[in-house]
N, C-alpha and C positions, 0 to 999 in steps of 0.2 A: 398526489405530489411525486412528481419523479424523484428520487435521491440520486445525488452526484457521488460518482468515486473519483478519487485522486489515485490514476495508476502510475506508477513509477518504475521505471527497468531504463535500462542502457541499450537494450536490445530491441530493436524496432519491432522483429518480430515476434518476440514475446508481448509487448505493447499492443499488439494488432490482434493476437489472438485471445488478450484479457479483453478488449475493450469488445472484440465481436462477441465473445461470451456473456459478457455483461449488459452489453446492449439489447443482444438476444433477449437476456431475461426482465427486459424493462428498465435497467439503469442510465443515466447518463453519465458517461465516462471524459474526464479531462485527462490528458496525455502528459507527461514529464519525461524527460529523456536520462536525467539523473536526480541527486539529490539537491543538488542546488538550483535546478531547474523548476523541482518539485516545491521545493521551500519559497522560490518565486512567486510558483502560480496559486499556490497555498494563501498565499496573505492579500487580504482584501475579498478574499472568497472562502464562502463555509462549504464546507462538504461533509458530508455524513460520513464517510468512512475513506482510511487511505492504504493503498496497497502497494507495498513498497518492495523493491529486491535489497540485497543488504551490496553487494560488491559493485560500484560504479564508480565512475572517471569523477572527479572535483568535489562530489560530497557522496558519502556511502549513507547506506539506509539508516543506521543507528546513529551517526551524525546530526541526519535529516530528522530523525525521529524525537532527539534531545531538543532541537532545535524547534520542532512543533509544541512540542509539549511542553516549551518557555510561552507561548502564546496563548493567552485567557483563552482565545476563540478553539484553540485546538487541544485542552487539558483532557479534554473527554470523550473527544473523536475517535472512533476505533482506529488503529493502525494496526494491519496483517501486515507480516513480512513475507514476501513470497520468494524464497531462495533456494539455490543449491546446497546452502550451508545447514546441515544436520545435527551438528555435531550439539550434547548438552551444553557444552561452554558459551558456545555460541547463544543457542535459546536463551540461557542466563541472562546473558550480556543484552539481550532484546527485549527482555521481561524490565531488567534494570533501567533499560531506556525509555521505555514506556510501551513496548510494543504490548497489541492486545491479545494476540496470538501469530502464530507459523507457520506456514506451508511448505513443503517442499518441492520444488521443480525436478522432473517434469509435472505438472498439474493434471489432474481430468477435470476438464470444464465441468460436471454435474459436480463433484463436491465442490468447487471453488461456489457457483451457484448454492449450494446448499450452506457453504458457512456463510456467504456474504447475506442470505435471508434468514440466516439463525441470528445474527448480529444485528443488522438493520432493517430488518424486514422487506 
C-alpha cells in the first residue's frame, strides 16, 4: 500500500523539493500552498503523515495542526513541522498544538526520508 503524505508550504520550491524527495522514496504526495489549503485538502481524505511549514499566509502551521487535531480522523496522524523556526519556545508551542516532530530548513533529503520512514514505514 502506497502511503500518502500531505506537504503544506507556501514556497512552491520547497513543496517541489519535498514532493520530489518523497515520491522518489515511494510515497504519494499531496501538495497544499498554505494552512487553509492544507486543511481543505485534508478534509475527506486520509493521509499517513502531514508535513507542514509554520510561517504561511492565510493560516500558519500551528493553527492548521490544531484544526487537524480537532478532526477525529487526524487525532493520531503524525504531523511534522518543517520550518526555519528553530527556537525552543516555538518547538514547545508546536508540541502543544499537536506536532509529532520538528525539522529545520534547509532540510537534508536523506534525513527527511529517514525520519518519514521511521514514523510511517
